[in-house]
C-alpha positions as CSV (number, residue, x, y, z in Angstrom):
1,M,-185.8,154.1,293.4
2,V,-187.5,155.0,290.1
3,N,-187.9,152.3,287.5
4,P,-185.5,153.1,284.5
5,H,-188.4,152.4,282.1
6,D,-190.4,155.3,283.7
7,I,-187.5,157.7,282.9
8,I,-186.8,156.6,279.3
9,I,-190.2,156.8,277.6
10,K,-189.3,156.1,273.9
11,P,-186.6,156.5,271.4
12,M,-186.8,159.2,268.7
13,V,-186.4,158.0,265.2
14,T,-185.8,161.0,262.9
15,E,-183.4,161.7,260.1
16,Q,-181.3,163.9,262.4
17,S,-181.1,161.2,265.1
18,M,-180.2,158.5,262.6
19,S,-177.3,160.6,261.3
20,D,-176.1,161.2,264.8
21,M,-175.8,157.5,265.4
22,A,-172.5,157.5,263.5
23,D,-171.1,159.6,266.4
24,K,-172.7,157.3,269.0
25,K,-175.4,159.8,269.9
26,Y,-178.9,158.5,270.6
27,T,-182.0,160.5,271.1
28,F,-184.8,159.6,273.6
29,V,-188.1,161.1,274.8
30,V,-187.7,161.2,278.6
31,S,-189.8,162.1,281.6
32,K,-190.1,165.8,282.2
33,K,-189.0,165.4,285.9
34,A,-185.9,163.4,285.1
35,N,-182.4,165.1,285.4
36,K,-179.2,164.2,283.6
37,T,-177.8,161.8,286.2
38,E,-181.1,159.9,286.3
39,I,-181.2,159.7,282.5
40,K,-177.5,158.5,282.4
41,K,-178.1,155.7,285.0
42,A,-181.4,154.6,283.2
43,V,-179.7,154.3,279.8
44,E,-176.7,152.4,281.3
45,K,-179.0,150.0,283.1
46,I,-181.5,149.4,280.3
47,F,-179.0,149.0,277.4
48,G,-175.8,147.9,279.2
49,V,-173.6,150.7,277.7
50,K,-171.4,153.4,279.1
51,V,-172.7,157.0,278.8
52,D,-170.2,159.9,278.3
53,K,-172.5,162.9,278.2
54,V,-176.2,163.7,278.3
55,N,-177.8,166.9,276.8
56,T,-181.5,167.7,277.6
57,I,-183.9,169.9,275.8
58,N,-187.3,171.0,277.1
59,M,-189.6,171.0,274.0
60,L,-192.7,173.2,274.0
61,G,-195.9,171.7,272.6
62,K,-197.3,173.3,269.5
63,Y,-200.6,175.2,269.3
64,K,-203.1,173.6,267.0
65,R,-206.4,174.8,265.6
66,M,-209.5,172.9,264.6
67,G,-211.8,175.5,263.2
68,A,-212.3,178.2,265.8
69,N,-211.0,176.0,268.6
70,I,-207.4,176.3,269.7
71,G,-205.7,173.5,271.5
72,K,-202.1,172.8,272.7
73,R,-200.0,169.7,272.4
74,P,-198.3,168.7,275.7
75,D,-194.8,169.9,276.5
76,W,-192.1,167.1,276.6
77,K,-188.4,166.6,277.3
78,K,-185.8,165.3,274.8
79,A,-182.4,163.8,275.8
80,V,-179.4,163.3,273.5
81,V,-177.1,160.7,275.0
82,K,-173.5,160.3,273.8
83,L,-171.7,157.0,274.5
84,T,-168.1,156.6,275.3
85,A,-165.7,155.6,272.5
86,D,-165.1,152.1,273.9
87,S,-168.8,151.4,274.6
88,K,-170.8,149.1,272.4
89,E,-173.7,150.5,270.3
90,I,-177.3,150.2,271.3
91,E,-178.8,147.2,269.3
92,F,-182.3,148.7,269.4
93,F,-181.4,151.2,266.7
94,E,-179.5,148.7,264.4
95,G,-182.3,147.6,262.2
96,M,-183.7,151.1,261.4
């Protein structure tokens, strides 16, 4: 079995994700190989909450220039996790 901390890489702290917390939606950067059921089980195990729905988005890395050289940032995956109505909130995001 895969370690849940290998699936959930880090939380995303943006203005949009902070405003979605009122609807019990939390945004995470996740492993590119993880599917929705693995993400759901990992969030439930790490934070001790009940997950209602998971939406995933594959984000493409931006192309960046440094003079004549062109580089590309890596591709990554984002997951928006919606908790059930009777579930407690994730305390990690409370102080932000």
